[in-house]
All heavy atoms as an XYZ file, in Angstrom:
849
protein
N     -33.180     42.477     40.335
C     -34.081     41.355     40.273
C     -34.210     40.794     38.852
O     -34.265     39.592     38.672
C     -35.453     41.810     40.781
C     -36.142     40.736     41.549
S     -37.771     41.292     41.980
C     -37.796     40.926     43.658
N     -34.253     41.670     37.869
C     -34.416     41.226     36.489
C     -33.089     41.168     35.735
O     -33.057     41.101     34.536
C     -35.389     42.157     35.745
C     -36.773     42.075     36.281
C     -37.225     43.017     37.195
C     -37.614     41.041     35.901
C     -38.503     42.929     37.709
C     -38.900     40.956     36.414
C     -39.349     41.897     37.330
N     -32.026     41.193     36.491
C     -30.695     41.182     35.906
C     -30.473     39.958     34.995
O     -29.855     40.050     33.958
C     -29.671     41.149     37.036
C     -28.555     42.102     36.860
C     -27.726     42.107     38.127
C     -26.334     42.580     37.821
N     -25.478     42.565     38.959
N     -30.964     38.834     35.381
C     -30.770     37.583     34.642
C     -31.420     37.561     33.282
O     -31.063     36.778     32.423
N     -32.398     38.413     33.016
C     -33.085     38.420     31.726
C     -32.144     38.787     30.583
O     -32.288     38.297     29.477
C     -34.280     39.374     31.755
C     -35.463     38.903     32.591
C     -36.575     39.949     32.576
C     -35.987     37.575     32.099
N     -31.161     39.641     30.854
C     -30.173     39.986     29.832
C     -29.411     38.761     29.387
O     -29.178     38.548     28.205
N     -29.052     37.920     30.322
C     -28.339     36.697     29.996
C     -29.226     35.736     29.222
O     -28.762     35.049     28.321
C     -27.814     36.034     31.264
C     -26.681     36.806     31.904
C     -26.214     36.169     33.200
O     -26.899     35.324     33.776
N     -25.041     36.597     33.665
N     -30.499     35.691     29.545
C     -31.425     34.832     28.809
C     -31.552     35.294     27.366
O     -31.619     34.486     26.446
C     -32.806     34.810     29.478
C     -32.929     34.002     30.761
C     -34.321     34.169     31.360
C     -32.642     32.542     30.491
N     -31.564     36.621     27.184
C     -31.627     37.160     25.830
C     -30.390     36.786     25.035
O     -30.469     36.418     23.869
N     -29.217     36.843     25.676
C     -27.969     36.447     25.016
C     -27.997     34.961     24.667
O     -27.562     34.557     23.596
C     -26.765     36.739     25.915
C     -26.464     38.228     26.042
O     -27.013     39.012     25.232
O     -25.689     38.595     26.940
N     -28.520     34.173     25.595
C     -28.628     32.728     25.371
C     -29.569     32.458     24.205
O     -29.291     31.604     23.366
C     -29.125     32.037     26.642
C     -29.191     30.546     26.497
S     -27.552     29.860     26.242
C     -27.507     28.729     27.573
N     -30.647     33.194     24.128
C     -31.601     33.045     23.037
C     -30.941     33.365     21.697
O     -31.128     32.648     20.713
C     -32.805     33.964     23.270
O     -33.678     33.915     22.170
N     -30.133     34.425     21.684
C     -29.412     34.791     20.454
C     -28.439     33.688     20.056
O     -28.311     33.355     18.879
C     -28.626     36.096     20.657
C     -29.475     37.335     20.618
C     -28.592     38.572     20.805
C     -29.419     39.815     21.004
N     -28.585     40.978     21.337
N     -27.748     33.141     21.052
C     -26.790     32.066     20.778
C     -27.502     30.834     20.219
O     -27.014     30.204     19.285
C     -26.021     31.700     22.053
C     -24.937     32.697     22.408
S     -24.081     32.309     23.954
C     -23.619     30.610     23.750
N     -28.650     30.508     20.798
C     -29.407     29.346     20.337
C     -29.885     29.567     18.900
O     -29.826     28.665     18.070
C     -30.602     29.057     21.258
C     -30.206     28.575     22.638
S     -29.279     27.021     22.587
C     -30.571     25.908     22.079
N     -30.355     30.772     18.617
C     -30.817     31.097     17.273
C     -29.655     31.004     16.285
O     -29.794     30.441     15.199
C     -31.443     32.493     17.246
C     -32.063     32.825     15.907
C     -32.770     34.164     15.913
C     -33.378     34.390     14.537
N     -33.918     35.688     14.355
N     -28.499     31.528     16.667
C     -27.310     31.465     15.806
C     -26.888     30.015     15.572
O     -26.522     29.634     14.458
C     -26.162     32.265     16.417
N     -26.971     29.195     16.611
C     -26.611     27.780     16.482
C     -27.576     27.067     15.539
O     -27.163     26.248     14.715
C     -26.613     27.109     17.857
N     -28.862     27.388     15.637
C     -29.846     26.771     14.745
C     -29.616     27.210     13.305
O     -29.721     26.410     12.383
C     -31.269     27.125     15.192
C     -31.692     26.384     16.443
C     -33.049     26.847     16.961
O     -33.465     27.976     16.726
N     -33.718     25.975     17.692
N     -29.290     28.499     13.124
C     -28.981     29.008     11.780
C     -27.792     28.272     11.200
O     -27.795     27.877     10.043
C     -28.626     30.504     11.860
C     -29.717     31.424     11.419
C     -29.258     32.881     11.507
O     -28.236     33.231     10.869
O     -29.924     33.640     12.220
N     -26.760     28.109     12.026
C     -25.546     27.420     11.590
C     -25.870     25.983     11.202
O     -25.397     25.485     10.187
C     -24.523     27.449     12.724
C     -23.266     26.716     12.423
S     -22.110     27.897     11.801
C     -20.660     26.924     11.747
N     -26.695     25.329     12.000
C     -27.071     23.942     11.719
C     -27.809     23.856     10.385
O     -27.546     22.958      9.581
C     -27.945     23.411     12.860
C     -28.168     21.929     12.807
C     -28.891     21.429     14.056
O     -29.443     22.207     14.835
N     -28.896     20.126     14.231
N     -28.703     24.786     10.125
C     -29.440     24.806      8.866
C     -28.489     25.039      7.697
O     -28.562     24.347      6.679
C     -30.521     25.914      8.885
O     -31.423     25.647      9.962
C     -31.292     25.976      7.588
N     -27.576     26.001      7.860
C     -26.612     26.290      6.790
C     -25.692     25.102      6.546
O     -25.338     24.807      5.407
C     -25.807     27.545      7.115
C     -26.627     28.807      6.960
C     -25.813     30.059      7.214
C     -26.676     31.294      7.022
N     -25.927     32.528      7.175
N     -25.304     24.414      7.611
C     -24.456     23.223      7.474
C     -25.195     22.134      6.700
O     -24.623     21.489      5.835
C     -24.035     22.688      8.848
C     -22.996     23.515      9.553
S     -21.389     23.415      8.775
C     -20.932     21.744      9.161
N     -26.463     21.933      7.015
C     -27.259     20.925      6.311
C     -27.389     21.285      4.834
O     -27.257     20.414      3.966
C     -28.637     20.793      6.959
N     -27.615     22.567      4.556
C     -27.704     23.015      3.163
C     -26.383     22.790      2.441
O     -26.351     22.333      1.298
C     -28.083     24.502      3.084
C     -29.513     24.773      3.545
O     -30.300     23.808      3.658
O     -29.830     25.952      3.789
N     -25.282     23.085      3.124
C     -23.963     22.909      2.522
C     -23.690     21.432      2.257
O     -23.157     21.078      1.205
C     -22.882     23.502      3.424
C     -21.442     23.397      2.914
C     -21.291     24.099      1.560
C     -20.474     23.985      3.917
N     -24.085     20.579      3.198
C     -23.910     19.131      3.018
C     -24.586     18.668      1.725
O     -24.024     17.919      0.943
C     -24.529     18.366      4.197
C     -23.809     18.529      5.485
C     -22.595     17.637      5.591
O     -22.337     16.819      4.730
N     -21.840     17.807      6.641
N     -25.814     19.143      1.527
C     -26.578     18.768      0.341
C     -25.912     19.317     -0.922
O     -25.776     18.626     -1.922
C     -28.007     19.306      0.464
C     -28.961     18.675     -0.518
C     -30.395     19.095     -0.251
O     -30.826     19.054      0.920
O     -31.065     19.461     -1.222
N     -25.479     20.550     -0.833
C     -24.826     21.196     -1.969
C     -23.543     20.464     -2.350
O     -23.230     20.309     -3.526
C     -24.499     22.645     -1.585
C     -24.115     23.523     -2.744
C     -23.873     24.961     -2.289
O     -24.711     25.522     -1.556
O     -22.824     25.498     -2.677
N     -22.799     19.989     -1.346
C     -21.535     19.295     -1.595
C     -21.743     17.999     -2.386
O     -20.858     17.569     -3.100
C     -20.836     18.981     -0.281
C     -20.502     20.208      0.516
S     -19.075     21.038     -0.075
C     -17.954     20.585      1.189
N     -22.905     17.391     -2.233
C     -23.207     16.182     -3.000
C     -23.381     16.515     -4.481
O     -23.165     15.667     -5.337
C     -24.474     15.514     -2.475
C     -24.272     14.746     -1.203
C     -23.365     13.563     -1.397
O     -22.184     13.607     -1.078
N     -23.891     12.487     -1.925
N     -23.807     17.745     -4.786
C     -24.083     18.125     -6.169
C     -22.909     18.790     -6.870
O     -22.912     18.912     -8.088
C     -25.296     19.061     -6.212
C     -26.546     18.374     -5.695
O     -26.771     17.199     -5.934
N     -27.365     19.098     -4.959
N     -21.912     19.236     -6.109
C     -20.726     19.843     -6.714
C     -19.820     18.707     -7.170
O     -19.513     17.806     -6.403
C     -19.971     20.723     -5.699
C     -20.838     21.906     -5.271
C     -18.650     21.209     -6.274
C     -20.247     22.738     -4.135
N     -19.420     18.728     -8.433
C     -18.538     17.674     -8.927
C     -17.169     18.241     -9.273
O     -17.038     19.369     -9.726
C     -19.116     16.952    -10.167
O     -19.353     17.907    -11.193
C     -20.384     16.212     -9.831
N     -16.164     17.416     -9.021
C     -14.775     17.761     -9.264
C     -14.171     16.637    -10.096
O     -14.436     15.469     -9.854
C     -13.999     17.909     -7.935
C     -14.424     19.169     -7.172
C     -12.509     18.008     -8.187
C     -15.565     18.987     -6.276
N     -13.366     17.016    -11.093
C     -12.721     16.023    -11.946
C     -11.235     15.967    -11.643
O     -10.560     16.996    -11.627
C     -12.929     16.352    -13.436
O     -14.332     16.414    -13.702
C     -12.304     15.290    -14.330
N     -10.748     14.774    -11.399
C      -9.319     14.533    -11.238
C      -8.859     13.724    -12.425
O      -9.665     13.031    -13.055
N      -7.582     13.834    -12.750
C      -7.103     13.061    -13.896
C      -5.674     12.600    -13.693
O      -4.960     13.085    -12.824
C      -7.246     13.856    -15.189
C      -6.547     15.182    -15.227
C      -6.766     15.891    -16.570
O      -7.922     16.214    -16.890
O      -5.770     16.103    -17.263
N      -5.284     11.652    -14.539
C      -3.910     11.152    -14.556
C      -3.582     10.737    -15.977
O      -4.469     10.646    -16.827
C      -3.741      9.978    -13.584
O      -4.490      8.868    -14.020
N      -2.294     10.481    -16.207
C      -1.869     10.069    -17.544
C      -2.225     11.103    -18.591
O      -2.673     10.753    -19.683
N      -2.024     12.389    -18.261
C      -2.325     13.496    -19.193
C      -3.763     13.415    -19.720
O      -4.029     13.647    -20.888
C      -1.325     13.524    -20.330
N      -4.678     13.047    -18.831
C      -6.090     13.012    -19.188
C      -6.583     11.685    -19.722
O      -7.751     11.561    -20.090
N      -5.728     10.664    -19.740
C      -6.170      9.355    -20.218
C      -7.175      8.720    -19.260
O      -8.041      7.955    -19.680
C      -4.972      8.413    -20.407
C      -4.028      8.765    -21.556
C      -2.804      7.844    -21.541
C      -4.745      8.662    -22.900
N      -7.049      9.044    -17.992
C      -8.002      8.560    -16.992
C      -8.534      9.769    -16.238
O      -7.766     10.589    -15.751
C      -7.350      7.571    -16.000
C      -8.364      7.122    -14.950
C      -6.788      6.360    -16.725
N      -9.872      9.863    -16.176
C     -10.514     10.952    -15.449
C     -11.482     10.350    -14.439
O     -12.214      9.418    -14.754
C     -11.280     11.864    -16.412
C     -10.369     12.598    -17.364
C     -11.153     13.450    -18.346
C     -10.194     14.083    -19.337
N     -10.873     14.631    -20.491
N     -11.446     10.898    -13.240
C     -12.352     10.462    -12.178
C     -13.162     11.666    -11.737
O     -12.622     12.742    -11.528
C     -11.565      9.890    -11.005
N     -14.455     11.477    -11.613
C     -15.338     12.551    -11.165
C     -15.902     12.145     -9.806
O     -16.388     11.027     -9.632
C     -16.491     12.791    -12.171
C     -17.452     13.850    -11.656
C     -15.932     13.179    -13.538
N     -15.804     13.076     -8.846
C     -16.385     12.796     -7.540
C     -17.095     14.038     -7.023
O     -16.928     15.130     -7.550
C     -15.335     12.296     -6.545
S     -14.078     13.465     -6.099
N     -17.913     13.827     -6.002
C     -18.615     14.949     -5.378
C     -17.625     15.704     -4.512
O     -16.535     15.204     -4.214
C     -19.775     14.435     -4.519
O     -19.272     13.826     -3.346
N     -18.002     16.902     -4.079
C     -17.135     17.677     -3.195
C     -16.953     16.976     -1.854
O     -16.060     17.316     -1.096
C     -17.691     19.082     -2.994
N     -17.766     15.977     -1.580
C     -17.613     15.182     -0.358
C     -16.656     14.015     -0.579
O     -16.394     13.244      0.324
C     -18.968     14.667      0.109
C     -19.856     15.779      0.643
C     -21.096     15.247      1.279
C     -20.756     14.802      2.680
N     -21.900     14.539      3.521
N     -16.148     13.874     -1.818
C     -15.178     12.819     -2.108
C     -15.774     11.516     -2.587
O     -15.063     10.535     -2.772
N     -17.075     11.486     -2.816
C     -17.738     10.259     -3.284
C     -17.512     10.111     -4.781
O     -17.850     10.993     -5.566
C     -19.231     10.338     -2.991
C     -20.003      9.124     -3.448
C     -21.507      9.303     -3.245
O     -21.909      9.999     -2.302
O     -22.252      8.743     -4.054
N     -16.908      8.989     -5.192
C     -16.629      8.732     -6.603
C     -17.945      8.608     -7.369
O     -18.826      7.844     -6.991
C     -15.806      7.451     -6.754
C     -15.315      7.128     -8.152
C     -14.362      8.205     -8.667
C     -14.619      5.770     -8.156
N     -18.079      9.384     -8.440
C     -19.308      9.391     -9.240
C     -19.119      8.661    -10.564
O     -20.019      7.965    -11.022
C     -19.761     10.832     -9.530
C     -20.113     11.638     -8.301
C     -21.435     11.202     -7.743
C     -21.913     12.111     -6.636
N     -23.197     11.744     -6.133
N     -17.963      8.869    -11.215
C     -17.743      8.202    -12.497
C     -16.264      8.151    -12.844
O     -15.453      8.889    -12.287
C     -18.506      8.925    -13.611
O     -17.954     10.207    -13.838
N     -15.949      7.262    -13.768
C     -14.602      7.121    -14.322
C     -14.700      7.205    -15.837
O     -15.635      6.669    -16.430
C     -14.009      5.748    -13.983
C     -13.400      5.531    -12.616
C     -13.002      4.070    -12.450
C     -12.207      6.425    -12.390
N     -13.723      7.856    -16.452
C     -13.647      7.910    -17.910
C     -12.242      7.454    -18.275
O     -11.258      8.107    -17.918
C     -13.895      9.335    -18.412
C     -13.814      9.441    -19.929
O     -14.016      8.418    -20.615
O     -13.540     10.554    -20.417
N     -12.159      6.325    -18.948
C     -10.862      5.736    -19.276
C     -10.711      5.659    -20.796
O     -11.537      5.061    -21.482
C     -10.726      4.323    -18.662
C     -10.940      4.409    -17.144
C      -9.377      3.710    -19.003
C     -11.082      3.065    -16.454
N      -9.665      6.286    -21.290
C      -9.380      6.251    -22.720
C      -9.037      4.809    -23.107
O      -8.171      4.188    -22.483
C      -8.197      7.184    -23.032
C      -7.978      7.338    -24.520
O      -7.661      6.332    -25.186
O      -8.120      8.485    -25.000
N      -9.701      4.253    -24.128
C      -9.477      2.850    -24.499
C      -8.043      2.548    -24.934
O      -7.609      1.399    -24.893
C     -10.450      2.593    -25.650
C     -11.119      3.870    -25.947
C     -10.726      4.887    -24.937
N      -7.287      3.555    -25.299
C      -5.920      3.312    -25.775
C      -5.009      2.746    -24.684
O      -3.961      2.182    -24.987
C      -5.315      4.604    -26.331
O      -5.095      5.541    -25.296
N      -5.397      2.882    -23.419
C      -4.519      2.377    -22.361
C      -4.768      0.905    -22.023
O      -4.041      0.329    -21.236
C      -4.612      3.232    -21.075
C      -5.967      3.080    -20.389
C      -4.287      4.671    -21.345
C      -6.009      3.692    -18.999
N      -5.786      0.312    -22.632
C      -6.069     -1.092    -22.328
C      -5.130     -2.011    -23.097
O      -5.326     -2.315    -24.264
C      -7.531     -1.450    -22.630
C      -8.496     -0.808    -21.684
C      -9.378      0.166    -22.111
C      -8.506     -1.158    -20.343
C     -10.258      0.770    -21.234
C      -9.381     -0.561    -19.452
C     -10.262      0.408    -19.906
N      -4.112     -2.431    -22.390
C      -3.127     -3.343    -22.935
C      -2.827     -4.311    -21.800
O      -2.352     -3.904    -20.743
C      -1.866     -2.546    -23.344
C      -0.758     -3.435    -23.851
O      -0.767     -4.644    -23.640
N       0.207     -2.823    -24.513
N      -3.106     -5.575    -22.024
C      -2.975     -6.556    -20.944
C      -1.560     -6.621    -20.380
O      -1.358     -7.011    -19.227
C      -3.430     -7.940    -21.411
O      -2.649     -8.360    -22.512
N      -0.569     -6.228    -21.169
C       0.805     -6.241    -20.674
C       1.056     -5.122    -19.657
O       2.028     -5.158    -18.916
C       1.807     -6.067    -21.834
C       1.746     -7.236    -22.827
O       1.279     -8.327    -22.429
O       2.156     -7.043    -23.981
N       0.200     -4.130    -19.651
C       0.404     -2.979    -18.776
C      -0.724     -2.824    -17.752
O      -1.107     -1.712    -17.394
C       0.546     -1.716    -19.614
C       1.757     -1.761    -20.516
C       1.921     -0.509    -21.358
O       1.175      0.463    -21.143
O       2.790     -0.517    -22.223
N      -1.219     -3.948    -17.285
C      -2.325     -3.947    -16.325
C      -2.017     -3.090    -15.099
O      -2.843     -2.286    -14.668
C      -2.625     -5.386    -15.901
C      -3.759     -5.525    -14.905
C      -3.959     -6.998    -14.548
C      -5.076     -7.230    -13.582
N      -4.864     -6.734    -12.238
N      -0.818     -3.224    -14.533
C      -0.454     -2.465    -13.327
C      -0.421     -0.965    -13.608
O      -0.817     -0.165    -12.768
C       0.908     -2.922    -12.778
C       0.889     -4.297    -12.136
C       1.002     -5.427    -13.161
O       1.426     -5.168    -14.311
O       0.649     -6.560    -12.815
N       0.055     -0.576    -14.796
C       0.106      0.842    -15.161
C      -1.310      1.408    -15.217
O      -1.580      2.498    -14.699
C       0.824      1.046    -16.519
C       0.708      2.487    -16.978
C       2.281      0.622    -16.423
N      -2.220      0.666    -15.823
C      -3.615      1.098    -15.928
C      -4.215      1.248    -14.530
O      -4.872      2.251    -14.230
C      -4.442      0.107    -16.781
C      -5.925      0.446    -16.729
C      -3.940      0.098    -18.216
N      -3.982      0.272    -13.676
C      -4.499      0.351    -12.307
C      -3.940      1.569    -11.576
O      -4.668      2.272    -10.875
C      -4.166     -0.943    -11.548
C      -4.948     -2.134    -12.053
C      -4.464     -3.462    -11.507
O      -3.358     -3.525    -10.932
O      -5.196     -4.445    -11.658
N      -2.639      1.830    -11.752
C      -2.014      2.994    -11.116
C      -2.623      4.292    -11.628
O      -2.859      5.228    -10.859
C      -0.502      3.001    -11.356
C       0.228      1.927    -10.553
O      -0.381      1.373     -9.601
O       1.401      1.645    -10.872
N      -2.871      4.358    -12.934
C      -3.478      5.566    -13.506
C      -4.882      5.792    -12.953
O      -5.265      6.920    -12.656
C      -3.534      5.476    -15.038
C      -2.206      5.640    -15.787
C      -2.400      5.370    -17.278
C      -1.630      7.029    -15.573
N      -5.632      4.709    -12.810
C      -6.992      4.818    -12.271
C      -6.941      5.308    -10.821
O      -7.647      6.244    -10.443
C      -7.744      3.469    -12.381
C      -8.014      3.155    -13.857
C      -9.045      3.499    -11.585
C      -8.491      1.746    -14.118
N      -6.079      4.699    -10.020
C      -5.953      5.132     -8.623
C      -5.492      6.586     -8.528
O      -6.002      7.352     -7.702
C      -4.960      4.232     -7.879
C      -5.489      2.873     -7.431
C      -4.364      2.047     -6.805
C      -6.621      3.040     -6.436
N      -4.548      6.969     -9.370
C      -4.034      8.343     -9.339
C      -5.138      9.341     -9.681
O      -5.245     10.405     -9.060
C      -2.859      8.490    -10.308
N      -5.972      9.021    -10.662
C      -7.071      9.910    -11.045
C      -8.082     10.046     -9.905
O      -8.562     11.143     -9.611
C      -7.759      9.409    -12.312
N      -8.377      8.924     -9.247
C      -9.326      8.955     -8.127
C      -8.757      9.783     -6.974
O      -9.440     10.635     -6.408
C      -9.678      7.525     -7.655
C     -10.494      6.809     -8.748
C     -10.443      7.553     -6.333
C     -10.683      5.329     -8.509
N      -7.494      9.562     -6.655
C      -6.859     10.325     -5.571
C      -6.810     11.809     -5.906
O      -7.012     12.655     -5.031
C      -5.454      9.790     -5.291
C      -5.471      8.452     -4.579
C      -4.069      7.933     -4.345
C      -4.106      6.580     -3.666
N      -2.773      6.020     -3.457
N      -6.554     12.149     -7.159
C      -6.520     13.544     -7.588
C      -7.897     14.180     -7.403
O      -8.022     15.285     -6.877
C      -6.068     13.637     -9.054
C      -5.896     15.067     -9.530
O      -5.326     15.892     -8.788
O      -6.321     15.361    -10.669
N      -8.924     13.471     -7.829
C     -10.294     13.987     -7.693
C     -10.652     14.170     -6.224
O     -11.239     15.182     -5.833
C     -11.289     13.050     -8.376
N     -10.291     13.208     -5.388
C     -10.620     13.300     -3.966
C      -9.852     14.431     -3.282
O     -10.398     15.119     -2.428
C     -10.372     11.957     -3.273
C     -11.399     10.914     -3.679
C     -11.117      9.534     -3.124
O      -9.962      9.158     -2.910
N     -12.159      8.757     -2.910
N      -8.597     14.633     -3.664
C      -7.818     15.735     -3.090
C      -8.438     17.077     -3.480
O      -8.569     17.986     -2.651
C      -6.362     15.653     -3.553
N      -8.829     17.197     -4.752
C      -9.469     18.428     -5.212
C     -10.824     18.620     -4.523
O     -11.218     19.742     -4.209
C      -9.655     18.407     -6.726
C      -8.351     18.575     -7.489
C      -8.561     18.472     -8.993
C      -7.266     18.644     -9.755
N      -7.457     18.436    -11.207
N     -11.528     17.514     -4.285
C     -12.822     17.585     -3.593
C     -12.629     18.086     -2.172
O     -13.405     18.907     -1.675
C     -13.497     16.213     -3.582
N     -11.586     17.612     -1.510
C     -11.296     18.053     -0.147
C     -11.000     19.543     -0.121
O     -11.475     20.265      0.751
C     -10.129     17.253      0.432
C      -9.916     17.547      1.897
O     -10.865     17.686      2.658
N      -8.667     17.660      2.300
N     -10.212     20.018     -1.093
C      -9.910     21.450     -1.184
C     -11.194     22.261     -1.373
O     -11.384     23.294     -0.746
C      -8.964     21.725     -2.355
C      -7.539     21.298     -2.128
C      -6.670     21.501     -3.359
O      -6.986     22.369     -4.209
O      -5.664     20.788     -3.475
N     -12.070     21.772     -2.249
C     -13.326     22.471     -2.520
C     -14.204     22.488     -1.269
O     -14.830     23.503     -0.950
C     -14.057     21.794     -3.690
C     -15.348     22.462     -4.095
C     -15.115     23.835     -4.680
C     -16.392     24.424     -5.230
N     -16.237     25.791     -5.686
N     -14.246     21.368     -0.558
C     -15.044     21.292      0.667
C     -14.535     22.305      1.695
O     -15.328     23.000      2.333
C     -14.997     19.873      1.251
N     -13.210     22.399      1.840
C     -12.633     23.357      2.783
C     -12.949     24.789      2.363
O     -13.243     25.643      3.195
C     -11.113     23.165      2.890
C     -10.706     21.858      3.534
C     -11.290     21.667      4.927
O     -11.294     22.586      5.726
N     -11.782     20.473      5.205
N     -12.900     25.040      1.054
C     -13.214     26.370      0.527
C     -14.665     26.745      0.836
O     -14.963     27.847      1.300
C     -12.982     26.371     -0.990
C     -13.308     27.652     -1.693
C     -13.185     27.496     -3.217
O     -12.214     26.868     -3.679
O     -14.071     28.002     -3.920
N     -15.581     25.810      0.577
C     -16.999     26.064      0.836
C     -17.258     26.244      2.325
O     -18.041     27.100      2.734
C     -17.864     24.924      0.279
C     -17.854     24.814     -1.233
C     -18.437     26.035     -1.935
O     -19.454     26.578     -1.477
O     -17.844     26.466     -2.951
N     -16.602     25.443      3.150
C     -16.767     25.554      4.599
C     -16.223     26.900      5.066
O     -16.806     27.539      5.951
C     -16.030     24.407      5.303
C     -16.267     24.375      6.794
S     -17.996     24.215      7.280
C     -18.375     22.613      6.651
N     -15.126     27.337      4.471
C     -14.548     28.635      4.816
C     -15.516     29.765      4.538
O     -15.643     30.707      5.333
N     -16.223     29.661      3.416
C     -17.224     30.679      3.089
C     -18.325     30.705      4.143
O     -18.783     31.768      4.545
C     -17.852     30.401      1.713
C     -16.941     30.640      0.542
C     -17.669     30.282     -0.745
C     -16.755     30.212     -1.936
N     -17.455     29.741     -3.133
N     -18.746     29.532      4.587
C     -19.811     29.428      5.588
C     -19.361     30.020      6.918
O     -20.061     30.835      7.505
C     -20.240     27.964      5.784
C     -21.261     27.707      6.881
C     -22.601     28.336      6.527
C     -21.431     26.218      7.107
N     -18.180     29.618      7.382
C     -17.711     30.105      8.680
C     -17.432     31.601      8.637
O     -17.713     32.314      9.596
C     -16.461     29.338      9.163
O     -15.425     29.440      8.186
C     -16.780     27.887      9.438
N     -16.901     32.081      7.522
C     -16.627     33.510      7.376
C     -17.929     34.305      7.424
O     -18.020     35.344      8.065
C     -15.916     33.759      6.047
C     -15.461     35.175      5.825
C     -14.757     35.325      4.491
O     -13.739     34.652      4.277
O     -15.250     36.112      3.658
N     -18.953     33.799      6.739
C     -20.253     34.449      6.712
C     -20.912     34.496      8.082
O     -21.746     35.344      8.359
N     -20.528     33.570      8.943
C     -21.112     33.527     10.289
C     -20.243     34.259     11.296
O     -20.524     34.257     12.485
C     -21.315     32.064     10.719
C     -22.118     31.271      9.751
S     -23.677     30.575     10.260
C     -24.071     31.086     11.831
N     -19.130     34.825     10.812
C     -18.253     35.573     11.713
C     -17.377     34.696     12.579
O     -16.872     35.122     13.609
N     -17.157     33.459     12.162
C     -16.294     32.553     12.920
C     -14.849     32.737     12.459
O     -14.597     33.170     11.343
C     -16.741     31.100     12.714
C     -18.141     30.782     13.218
C     -18.564     29.394     12.773
C     -18.210     30.887     14.729
N     -13.888     32.368     13.296
C     -12.485     32.550     12.932
C     -12.105     31.756     11.690
O     -12.580     30.634     11.482
C     -11.719     32.022     14.148
C     -12.708     31.812     15.221
C     -14.062     31.783     14.607
N     -11.227     32.347     10.864
C     -10.764     31.674      9.649
C     -10.031     30.395     10.040
O      -9.294     30.349     11.006
C      -9.806     32.602      8.899
C      -9.425     32.070      7.534
C      -8.559     33.045      6.762
O      -8.808     34.268      6.867
O      -7.657     32.590      6.081
N     -10.256     29.344      9.256
C      -9.574     28.079      9.514
C     -10.258     27.214     10.560
O      -9.768     26.144     10.878
N     -11.369     27.663     11.102
C     -12.068     26.868     12.122
C     -12.630     25.621     11.447
O     -13.301     25.690     10.432
C     -13.202     27.687     12.726
C     -13.959     26.937     13.791
S     -15.149     28.048     14.583
C     -15.940     26.894     15.675
N     -12.308     24.476     12.008
C     -12.759     23.204     11.440
C     -14.102     22.830     12.052
O     -14.269     22.818     13.260
C     -11.758     22.094     11.722
C     -10.378     22.359     11.186
C     -10.293     21.993      9.731
C      -8.868     22.076      9.257
N      -8.658     22.884      8.122
N     -15.052     22.558     11.160
C     -16.361     22.107     11.621
C     -16.608     20.710     11.098
O     -16.154     20.356     10.014
C     -17.458     23.053     11.110
C     -17.404     24.471     11.670
C     -18.398     25.364     10.933
C     -17.707     24.469     13.140
N     -17.335     19.907     11.818
C     -17.580     18.523     11.363
C     -18.489     18.478     10.155
O     -19.356     19.325      9.973
C     -18.262     17.863     12.584
C     -18.867     19.011     13.328
C     -17.977     20.206     13.071
N     -18.267     17.472      9.322
C     -19.130     17.224      8.165
C     -20.047     16.101      8.519
O     -19.845     15.007      8.348
C     -18.304     16.857      6.931
C     -18.015     18.043      6.088
C     -17.011     18.916      6.438
C     -18.763     18.313      4.966
C     -16.748     20.006      5.675
C     -18.494     19.408      4.193
C     -17.467     20.263      4.551
C-alpha cells in the first residue's frame, strides 16, 4: 500500500538536486560576467578583453599601428584580437561548466544551456 512513497522520496531528491543545479547555474552565470579573458593579435599590439560569456569589455590598441595607409591591417588586427578573446572565453566557460557538472556527478562533456 505504501510502496509508492519510496518513489515520491526519489522524486523529491531529484527535484532538490534540480533546484540545486539551477542555483549553481545562476551563480555560474553571474560569475562568468566577472571573469575576464584577454585576447591579442599583432604580437600584443591589439588586445581585446571580454567576459567568460564572450561579451567584449574593452580594446587596447597600440598607437603605433594607426597609419591611414594600413586601415585594413588595423581592422584585421582588431577583429583577430576580439576573436582570440572570444575563443578563450568559450574555453573558459566550458572549463567552468565542466567543474559544475563534475561536482554534481554528471557525465563529463555534458552540455548544459547558458
